[in-house]
C-alpha positions as CSV (number, residue, x, y, z in Angstrom):
1,M,0.0,0.0,0.0
2,T,2.8,2.4,0.9
3,A,4.7,1.7,-2.3
4,A,1.5,2.2,-4.4
5,L,0.6,5.5,-2.7
6,L,4.1,7.0,-2.9
7,L,4.3,6.1,-6.6
8,A,0.9,7.6,-7.3
9,V,2.1,11.0,-6.2
10,P,4.1,11.7,-9.4
11,L,2.4,9.1,-11.5
12,L,-1.2,10.4,-11.5
13,P,-0.3,13.8,-13.0
14,L,1.7,12.0,-15.7
15,L,-1.2,9.7,-16.5
16,L,-3.6,12.7,-16.8
17,A,-1.0,14.5,-19.0
18,A,-1.0,11.5,-21.3
19,L,-4.8,11.9,-21.8
20,V,-4.5,15.6,-22.8
21,P,-4.1,14.9,-26.6
22,W,-7.3,13.0,-26.5
23,R,-10.1,15.3,-27.6
24,G,-12.4,14.3,-24.8
25,M,-9.8,15.7,-22.3
26,T,-11.2,19.2,-22.7
27,R,-14.3,17.9,-20.7
28,L,-12.0,16.3,-18.1
29,Q,-9.8,19.3,-17.2
30,W,-11.5,19.5,-13.8
31,L,-9.4,16.5,-12.9
32,T,-6.2,18.6,-12.9
33,P,-6.5,19.9,-9.4
34,L,-7.4,16.4,-8.1
35,A,-4.0,15.1,-9.3
36,V,-2.5,16.3,-5.9
37,L,-4.8,14.0,-3.8
38,P,-2.2,11.1,-3.6
39,G,0.3,13.7,-2.3
40,L,-2.1,15.0,0.3
41,A,-2.9,11.4,1.4
42,V,0.9,10.8,1.8
43,V,1.2,13.9,4.0
44,L,-1.8,13.0,6.2
45,F,-1.5,9.2,6.5
46,L,2.0,7.9,6.0
47,P,4.6,8.2,8.9
48,D,8.1,9.6,8.6
49,G,10.5,7.1,7.2
50,S,8.0,5.5,4.8
51,H,10.1,4.1,1.9
52,A,9.6,2.1,-1.3
53,S,11.9,0.8,-4.0
54,Y,11.0,0.3,-7.6
55,S,13.7,-1.8,-9.3
56,W,11.7,-2.0,-12.5
57,L,11.7,1.8,-13.1
58,I,14.6,2.8,-15.5
59,M,17.7,2.0,-13.4
60,G,15.7,1.6,-10.2
61,M,14.1,4.4,-8.2
62,D,13.5,5.0,-4.5
63,L,10.8,7.2,-3.0
64,Q,10.8,8.2,0.7
65,L,9.0,10.5,3.1
66,D,10.9,12.2,5.9
67,A,10.2,15.2,8.1
68,T,11.6,17.8,5.7
69,G,9.9,16.1,2.7
70,R,6.5,16.1,4.5
71,V,6.6,19.9,4.9
72,F,7.7,20.5,1.3
73,L,5.1,18.0,0.1
74,L,2.4,19.8,2.1
75,L,3.4,23.1,0.5
76,T,3.6,21.6,-3.0
77,T,0.3,19.8,-2.9
78,L,-1.6,22.8,-1.5
79,L,-0.1,25.2,-4.1
80,W,-0.5,23.0,-7.1
81,G,-4.0,22.0,-6.0
82,A,-5.1,25.6,-5.5
83,A,-3.5,26.8,-8.7
84,G,-5.0,23.9,-10.6
85,L,-8.5,24.8,-9.4
86,Y,-7.9,28.5,-9.9
87,G,-6.8,27.8,-13.5
88,L,-10.2,26.3,-14.4
89,G,-11.9,29.6,-13.8
90,Y,-9.0,31.9,-14.9
91,L,-8.6,30.2,-18.3
92,R,-12.3,29.6,-19.1
93,G,-13.0,30.7,-22.6
94,Q,-9.4,31.2,-23.6
95,D,-7.5,29.4,-26.4
96,H,-5.0,26.6,-26.0
97,T,-6.2,25.5,-22.5
98,S,-5.3,21.8,-23.3
99,R,-1.7,22.8,-24.0
100,Y,-1.6,24.7,-20.7
101,H,-3.0,21.7,-18.8
102,L,-0.4,19.4,-20.4
103,F,2.6,21.5,-19.3
104,F,0.9,22.2,-15.9
105,L,0.5,18.5,-15.2
106,L,4.0,17.6,-16.4
107,A,5.5,20.3,-14.2
108,M,3.3,19.2,-11.3
109,S,4.5,15.6,-11.6
110,G,8.2,16.7,-11.6
111,N,7.7,19.0,-8.6
112,L,5.9,16.4,-6.5
113,G,8.3,13.6,-7.5
114,L,11.5,15.4,-6.6
115,V,10.2,16.0,-3.0
116,L,9.9,12.3,-2.5
117,A,13.0,11.2,-4.5
118,A,15.5,9.3,-2.3
119,D,18.2,8.9,-5.0
120,A,20.1,11.2,-7.3
121,M,18.7,9.7,-10.5
122,G,15.1,10.1,-9.5
123,F,15.7,13.6,-8.2
124,Y,17.4,14.7,-11.3
125,L,14.7,13.3,-13.7
126,F,11.9,14.9,-11.7
127,F,13.8,18.2,-11.4
128,A,14.4,18.3,-15.2
129,L,10.8,17.4,-15.9
130,M,9.6,20.2,-13.8
131,S,12.1,22.8,-15.1
132,L,11.7,22.0,-18.8
133,S,7.9,21.6,-18.7
134,S,7.6,25.0,-17.0
135,Y,8.8,26.6,-20.2
136,G,5.4,25.8,-21.8
137,L,3.7,27.7,-18.9
138,V,6.0,30.7,-19.2
139,V,5.4,31.2,-23.0
140,H,1.7,30.2,-22.9
141,A,0.3,33.8,-23.6
142,G,2.6,34.4,-26.6
143,G,4.0,37.8,-27.7
144,D,7.5,39.2,-28.1
145,A,8.0,40.0,-24.4
146,V,6.7,36.6,-23.4
147,Y,9.0,34.8,-25.8
148,R,12.0,36.8,-24.6
149,A,11.2,35.8,-21.0
150,G,10.8,32.2,-22.1
151,R,14.1,32.3,-24.0
152,I,15.9,33.6,-20.9
153,Y,14.2,31.1,-18.7
154,L,15.0,28.2,-21.0
155,I,18.7,29.2,-21.2
156,M,19.1,29.5,-17.5
157,A,17.2,26.2,-16.9
158,V,19.4,24.3,-19.4
159,V,22.6,25.7,-17.9
160,G,21.3,24.8,-14.5
161,E,20.5,21.2,-15.6
162,L,23.9,20.8,-17.1
163,L,25.7,22.0,-14.0
164,L,23.5,19.9,-11.8
165,F,24.0,16.8,-13.9
166,A,27.8,17.2,-13.8
167,G,27.7,17.7,-10.1
168,L,25.6,14.6,-9.5
169,V,27.7,12.5,-11.8
170,L,30.9,13.5,-9.8
171,H,29.2,12.9,-6.5
172,V,27.6,9.5,-7.5
173,S,31.0,8.4,-8.9
174,A,32.7,9.2,-5.6
175,A,30.0,7.6,-3.5
176,G,29.7,4.4,-5.5
177,G,26.0,4.6,-5.7
178,Y,23.2,7.2,-6.3
179,H,21.1,6.7,-3.2
180,F,21.1,9.8,-0.9
181,S,22.2,7.7,2.1
182,L,25.4,6.6,0.3
183,M,26.0,10.1,-1.1
184,A,25.6,11.7,2.4
185,A,28.3,9.4,3.8
186,T,30.8,10.5,1.1
187,P,32.9,13.7,1.5
188,L,31.8,16.3,-1.0
189,Q,34.6,17.6,-3.2
190,P,34.8,21.4,-3.7
191,V,34.2,21.2,-7.5
192,T,31.1,19.1,-6.9
193,A,29.8,21.4,-4.2
194,A,30.3,24.4,-6.6
195,L,28.4,22.7,-9.4
196,L,25.5,21.8,-7.1
197,L,25.5,25.3,-5.5
198,I,25.2,27.0,-8.9
199,G,22.9,24.5,-10.5
200,F,20.4,24.7,-7.6
201,G,21.1,28.4,-7.1
202,I,19.6,29.2,-10.5
203,K,16.3,27.7,-9.5
204,A,16.4,29.3,-6.0
205,G,17.0,32.8,-7.3
206,L,20.5,33.1,-5.9
207,I,22.1,36.5,-6.7
208,P,23.3,37.0,-9.5
209,L,21.6,34.0,-11.0
210,H,18.1,35.4,-10.5
211,V,17.6,37.2,-13.8
212,W,15.0,34.7,-15.1
213,L,12.6,35.3,-12.2
214,P,11.5,38.9,-12.8
215,L,10.9,38.0,-16.5
216,A,9.2,34.6,-16.2
217,H,6.8,35.4,-13.4
218,P,5.0,38.3,-15.1
219,A,5.0,36.4,-18.4
220,A,3.3,33.3,-17.2
221,P,-0.5,33.0,-16.5
222,T,-1.4,33.9,-13.0
223,P,-1.9,30.4,-11.6
224,A,1.4,29.3,-13.2
225,S,3.1,32.3,-11.6
226,A,1.8,31.2,-8.2
227,V,3.4,27.7,-8.5
228,L,6.6,29.1,-10.1
229,S,7.2,31.4,-7.1
230,G,5.6,29.5,-4.3
231,A,6.6,25.9,-5.0
232,M,9.1,25.4,-7.9
233,I,11.6,28.0,-6.7
234,K,11.8,26.0,-3.5
235,A,13.1,23.0,-5.4
236,G,16.6,24.6,-5.5
237,L,16.4,25.1,-1.7
238,L,15.4,21.5,-1.2
239,G,18.2,20.3,-3.5
240,W,20.7,22.1,-1.3
241,L,19.2,20.5,1.9
242,R,19.3,17.1,0.3
243,L,22.7,17.0,-1.4
244,L,25.0,19.6,0.3
245,Q,26.6,18.3,3.5
246,L,25.4,21.0,5.8
247,E,27.4,19.7,8.8
248,G,31.1,19.0,9.1
249,P,34.4,20.8,9.2
250,G,35.9,22.8,6.4
251,W,32.8,24.4,5.0
252,E,33.0,27.8,6.6
253,A,33.8,29.5,3.3
254,M,30.6,28.0,1.7
255,G,28.7,29.2,4.7
256,W,30.0,32.8,4.5
257,L,29.4,32.8,0.7
258,L,25.8,31.8,1.1
259,V,25.2,34.3,4.0
260,T,26.7,37.1,1.9
261,L,24.8,36.3,-1.3
262,G,21.6,35.7,0.7
263,L,21.7,39.0,2.4
264,A,22.6,40.7,-0.9
265,G,19.6,39.2,-2.5
266,A,17.3,40.1,0.5
267,F,18.2,43.8,0.4
268,L,19.1,44.5,-3.3
269,A,15.9,42.7,-4.6
270,A,13.8,44.8,-2.2
271,L,15.5,48.0,-3.5
272,V,15.0,47.1,-7.1
273,G,11.5,45.8,-6.5
274,V,10.1,49.0,-5.1
275,L,11.1,50.7,-8.4
276,Q,8.9,48.4,-10.5
277,S,5.4,49.2,-11.6
278,R,4.0,45.8,-12.7
279,P,2.4,43.9,-9.7
280,K,3.8,40.4,-10.7
281,T,7.2,41.8,-11.3
282,I,7.2,43.3,-7.8
283,L,6.2,39.9,-6.4
284,A,9.0,38.3,-8.3
285,Y,11.6,40.6,-6.7
286,S,9.9,40.0,-3.4
287,S,10.5,36.2,-3.9
288,I,14.2,36.9,-4.6
289,S,14.4,38.9,-1.4
290,Q,12.6,36.3,0.7
291,M,14.7,33.4,-0.8
292,G,17.7,35.5,0.2
293,L,16.8,35.1,3.8
294,M,16.3,31.3,3.4
295,I,19.7,31.1,1.6
296,C,21.2,33.0,4.5
297,G,19.7,30.4,6.9
298,V,21.3,27.6,4.9
299,G,24.6,29.4,5.1
300,L,24.2,29.7,8.9
301,I,23.9,25.9,9.1
302,F,27.4,25.6,7.5
303,L,28.7,28.1,10.0
304,L,26.9,26.8,13.1
305,P,26.6,23.0,12.8
306,D,25.7,22.7,16.5
307,L,22.5,24.6,15.7
308,G,21.9,22.6,12.4
309,D,18.7,20.9,13.4
310,L,17.1,24.1,14.7
311,L,18.2,26.2,11.7
312,L,17.1,23.5,9.3
313,A,13.6,23.5,10.9
314,A,13.5,27.3,10.7
315,V,14.5,27.3,7.0
316,V,11.8,24.7,6.2
317,L,9.2,26.6,8.1
318,Y,10.2,29.8,6.3
319,A,9.8,28.0,3.0
320,L,6.3,26.9,4.0
321,H,5.3,30.4,5.1
322,H,6.6,32.1,2.0
323,G,5.1,29.6,-0.4
324,L,1.6,29.9,1.0
325,A,1.7,33.7,1.3
326,K,3.3,34.2,-2.1
327,G,0.9,31.8,-3.8
328,A,-2.0,33.7,-2.4
329,L,-0.6,37.1,-3.5
330,F,-0.1,35.9,-7.1
331,L,-3.6,34.4,-7.3
332,G,-4.9,37.7,-5.9
333,V,-3.5,39.5,-8.9
334,G,-6.0,37.7,-11.1
335,I,-8.8,38.4,-8.6
336,V,-8.2,42.2,-8.6
337,E,-8.0,42.2,-12.4
338,R,-11.6,41.1,-12.4
339,N,-13.0,42.6,-9.2
340,R,-11.6,45.5,-7.3
341,A,-14.1,45.4,-4.4
342,P,-12.9,46.6,-1.0
343,W,-13.2,43.1,0.5
344,V,-10.8,41.9,-2.1
345,L,-8.1,44.3,-0.9
346,A,-8.8,43.4,2.7
347,V,-8.2,39.7,2.1
348,L,-5.2,40.4,-0.2
349,A,-3.6,42.4,2.7
350,L,-3.5,39.3,4.9
351,P,-0.7,37.4,3.0
352,A,1.0,40.7,2.4
353,L,1.1,41.5,6.1
354,A,2.2,37.9,6.8
355,L,5.2,38.3,4.5
356,A,6.1,41.6,6.3
357,G,6.0,39.7,9.6
358,L,2.8,41.0,11.3
359,P,2.5,39.4,14.8
360,W,0.5,36.2,15.1
361,T,1.0,35.4,11.4
362,S,3.2,32.8,9.7
363,G,5.7,35.5,8.9
364,A,6.2,36.4,12.5
365,L,6.6,32.8,13.5
366,A,9.1,32.1,10.6
367,K,11.3,35.1,11.5
368,Q,11.2,34.3,15.2
369,S,12.2,30.7,14.5
370,L,15.2,31.9,12.5
371,K,16.3,34.3,15.3
372,S,15.7,32.1,18.4
373,P,18.5,29.6,17.9
374,L,21.0,32.4,17.4
375,Y,19.8,34.3,20.5
376,E,20.1,31.3,22.7
377,A,23.4,29.9,21.5
378,L,25.2,33.1,20.4
379,P,24.0,36.1,22.4
380,A,26.8,38.2,20.8
381,W,25.0,37.8,17.4
382,A,21.7,38.9,18.8
383,G,22.1,42.6,17.9
384,T,23.4,42.0,14.4
385,V,20.6,39.4,13.6
386,E,17.9,41.7,15.0
387,S,19.1,44.7,12.9
388,L,19.4,42.6,9.7
389,L,15.9,41.0,10.1
390,T,14.4,44.4,11.0
391,L,15.8,46.0,7.8
392,A,14.5,43.0,5.8
393,A,11.1,43.5,7.4
394,V,11.1,47.2,6.5
395,G,12.1,46.3,2.9
396,T,9.3,43.7,2.6
397,T,6.7,46.1,3.9
398,L,7.8,48.7,1.3
399,L,7.5,46.0,-1.4
400,M,4.1,44.9,-0.3
401,A,2.8,48.5,-0.1
402,R,4.2,49.1,-3.6
403,F,2.5,45.9,-4.8
404,L,-0.9,46.7,-3.3
405,W,-0.8,50.3,-4.7
406,C,0.2,49.3,-8.2
407,L,-2.3,46.4,-8.3
408,W,-5.1,48.6,-7.0
409,I,-4.7,51.4,-9.5
410,K,-4.6,48.9,-12.4
411,G,-7.4,46.7,-11.2
412,A,-10.9,46.4,-12.8
413,A,-12.8,49.6,-12.8
414,R,-16.1,47.8,-12.3
415,P,-16.7,44.6,-10.3
416,G,-16.9,41.6,-12.5
417,H,-17.9,38.0,-12.1
418,L,-15.6,35.8,-10.1
419,P,-15.9,32.1,-10.7
420,W,-15.9,30.0,-7.5
421,Q,-12.9,28.1,-8.9
422,M,-10.9,31.4,-8.5
423,W,-12.0,32.9,-5.2
424,M,-12.2,29.6,-3.2
425,P,-8.5,28.5,-3.6
426,W,-7.4,32.1,-3.2
427,L,-9.2,32.4,0.1
428,V,-7.9,29.1,1.4
429,L,-4.3,30.1,0.7
430,S,-4.8,33.6,2.2
431,F,-6.1,32.4,5.5
432,A,-3.6,29.5,5.7
433,A,-1.0,32.2,6.3
434,L,-2.9,33.1,9.5
435,V,-3.8,29.6,10.7
436,L,-0.3,28.1,10.7
437,P,1.1,29.9,13.7
438,W,-1.5,28.5,16.1
439,V,0.3,25.1,15.9
440,W,3.2,26.7,17.7
441,V,1.3,28.8,20.2
442,G,3.5,30.7,22.6
443,Q,6.7,30.5,20.5
444,A,6.3,34.0,19.0
445,G,8.4,36.7,20.5
446,P,7.3,40.1,21.8
447,A,4.8,41.7,19.5
448,W,6.4,45.1,19.5
449,S,9.7,43.8,18.0
450,L,7.6,42.7,15.1
451,I,5.2,45.6,14.8
452,W,7.6,48.5,14.7
453,P,9.5,47.4,11.5
454,L,6.1,46.9,9.8
455,S,4.9,50.4,11.0
456,L,8.1,52.0,9.8
457,G,7.6,50.4,6.4
458,V,4.1,51.7,6.2
459,V,5.2,55.2,7.2
460,L,8.0,55.2,4.5
461,S,5.5,53.9,1.9
462,L,3.2,56.8,2.7
463,A,6.1,59.3,2.6
464,G,7.2,57.9,-0.8
465,L,3.6,58.1,-2.1
466,L,3.4,61.8,-1.1
467,A,6.9,62.6,-2.4
468,W,6.3,61.1,-5.8
469,R,2.6,62.1,-6.2
470,G,2.0,63.1,-9.8
471,R,5.5,62.2,-10.9
472,R,7.0,59.2,-12.5
473,V,8.8,56.8,-10.1
474,P,12.3,55.9,-11.3
475,Q,12.4,52.3,-12.6
476,V,15.0,49.6,-13.0
477,P,14.3,47.4,-16.1
478,E,12.9,43.9,-15.4
479,G,15.9,41.6,-15.3
480,D,18.3,44.3,-14.0
481,V,21.8,42.9,-14.6
482,L,20.6,40.8,-17.6
483,L,20.4,43.9,-19.8
484,P,24.2,44.6,-20.1
485,V,24.7,40.9,-20.7
486,E,22.2,40.9,-23.5
487,G,23.9,44.1,-24.9
488,L,27.2,42.3,-25.0
489,A,25.7,39.3,-26.7
490,R,24.1,41.5,-29.4
491,W,27.5,43.2,-30.0
492,L,29.2,39.8,-30.4
493,A,26.5,38.7,-32.8
494,R,26.9,41.8,-34.9
495,T,30.7,41.3,-35.0
496,V,30.3,37.7,-36.2
497,R,27.8,38.7,-38.9
498,S,30.1,41.5,-40.1
499,A,33.1,39.1,-40.5
500,P,32.3,38.2,-44.2
501,R,32.0,41.9,-45.2
502,L,35.4,42.5,-43.6
503,W,36.9,39.7,-45.6
504,Q,35.4,41.0,-48.8
505,T,37.2,44.3,-48.3
506,A,40.4,42.9,-47.1
507,G,42.2,43.3,-50.4
508,D,42.3,41.5,-53.7
509,G,44.1,38.5,-55.0
510,P,44.1,34.7,-54.5
511,A,44.1,34.9,-50.7
512,R,40.7,36.8,-50.8
513,A,39.3,34.3,-53.3
514,R,40.3,31.3,-51.1
515,L,38.9,32.9,-48.0
516,R,35.5,33.6,-49.7
517,L,35.4,30.1,-51.1
518,A,36.1,28.6,-47.7
519,W,33.4,30.7,-46.1
520,R,30.8,29.8,-48.7
521,R,31.6,26.0,-48.3
522,T,31.3,26.3,-44.6
523,R,27.9,27.9,-44.8
524,Q,26.7,25.4,-47.4
525,G,28.0,22.5,-45.2
526,A,26.3,23.9,-42.1
527,A,23.0,24.3,-44.0
528,R,23.1,20.7,-45.2
529,L,23.9,19.5,-41.7
530,E,21.0,21.5,-40.3
531,A,18.6,20.2,-42.9
532,G,19.7,16.6,-42.2
533,L,19.3,16.9,-38.5
534,G,15.9,18.4,-39.0
535,R,14.5,15.2,-40.7
536,W,12.6,12.8,-38.6
537,E,14.6,9.9,-40.0
538,T,17.8,11.3,-38.7
539,V,16.2,12.2,-35.3
540,G,14.9,8.6,-35.1
541,I,18.3,7.0,-35.9
542,V,20.1,9.2,-33.4
543,F,17.5,8.5,-30.7
544,M,17.7,4.7,-31.3
545,A,21.5,4.9,-31.3
546,L,21.5,6.7,-27.9
547,L,18.9,4.2,-26.6
548,V,21.0,1.3,-27.7
549,G,24.1,2.9,-26.1
550,V,22.3,3.4,-22.8
551,F,21.2,-0.3,-22.7
552,V,24.6,-1.5,-23.7
553,S,26.3,0.6,-20.9
554,L,23.7,-0.7,-18.4
555,W,24.2,-4.3,-19.5
556,V,28.0,-4.1,-19.3
């Protein structure tokens, strides 16, 4: 029973995705949000340590549920289920809904599967399935800006997959097996650690690898943005927790690097975010900022291994809090686009205040859980930690105020019809950010230490509103540091394209003739090669050759 239930978590979305090409699937799209039910059953009914092996799957695969995986699986099932139901109302009457559901279900399967994966092969396959399928969600709406966002996303995703694959191959080779238990007992080489750090860092929004986030989130449909920011971005964080050896000597440099980059992301993303005008772009920079705090927490585990268990629990709790709140905020964007009623703003303010750390919300609990271990074990750090988290809370408050203002002034002028498939999951996620802390009653710190940074952020927001009233707010282009990189790439492309013209003017005689002939033959050969590779016969032969090679290597 355990083996069947664990396997059903990633398998059910895959089976539903296989039905999408069938014409009758358009009448069965209501099954999409139900694909998370096996995952929810695993969270509720299976104990920690539940494990199953499937030797008949590819090279064998293991699925396992532990305490960390339970929290991530709870977050993932709630977000994908809510976004799946929301999408039924949001996309009603639009074109290409079957294509959307196909990529949605494939990405869902990958995201759910990687949480339960207990070996490197399964984790990588599910991670790649999630990352590559998400491209279809990012470019769903179409248009030049959307395709640019999709192109950047795909480039970063492929680079991340290659680095991750290389890191896993090195680690598996050193461990002599690809089960996480074997890999955890094998010392991690610096090169392997660097590959895993960058590979997962792209997905986690690590500065300066974050450039895809502020482009992809606004481009994707609203329910897809919710899972991109709330659930899929956490896959990079989970990968670090699974594969990096967070405890042990000699990793202080890694710890300080993560703390530095995490704090840089927390503050710089907040600064750039308040200079944006599109609501979903502001939320994207908010995600980079919040992920920066979680990355900082991972770095502290390296630096303070004695507090590893407490800090790990704090990072996992922070991921749960951020995922629920950010998912509700993204879904709220689509709500306000159709109905700008006062009650909508009131509900939307709940997850925004939770992110800012309002007392008695999940944000207050998450921040307190991050501070408490440091206060108790290292009193000398208390002042520094308090100051940094206070500044982060002020920055988050400014971001949320900017988000609510930009969303409100661009919302629907007249209240429109809201399908129940949209408002119900939005309300569930919004209030989940308030319910969670009651599980840990009495652990929150003094309310005033949490209220005054929030109040300061509100005051600064009002001051900024008055100061810039009637004037255009300075803006940083979406993607920030990506722009000079794209400019350099365009310059290199122009240089390469201009090379033949330079050769044509480089004098007369036999040398010029030979150069032009060589260039013409090179272009003709490249064209023939491209045409050959584009034929289905060639693709089939190459695929079969690769398949035979894989089986031969496995047999030997």
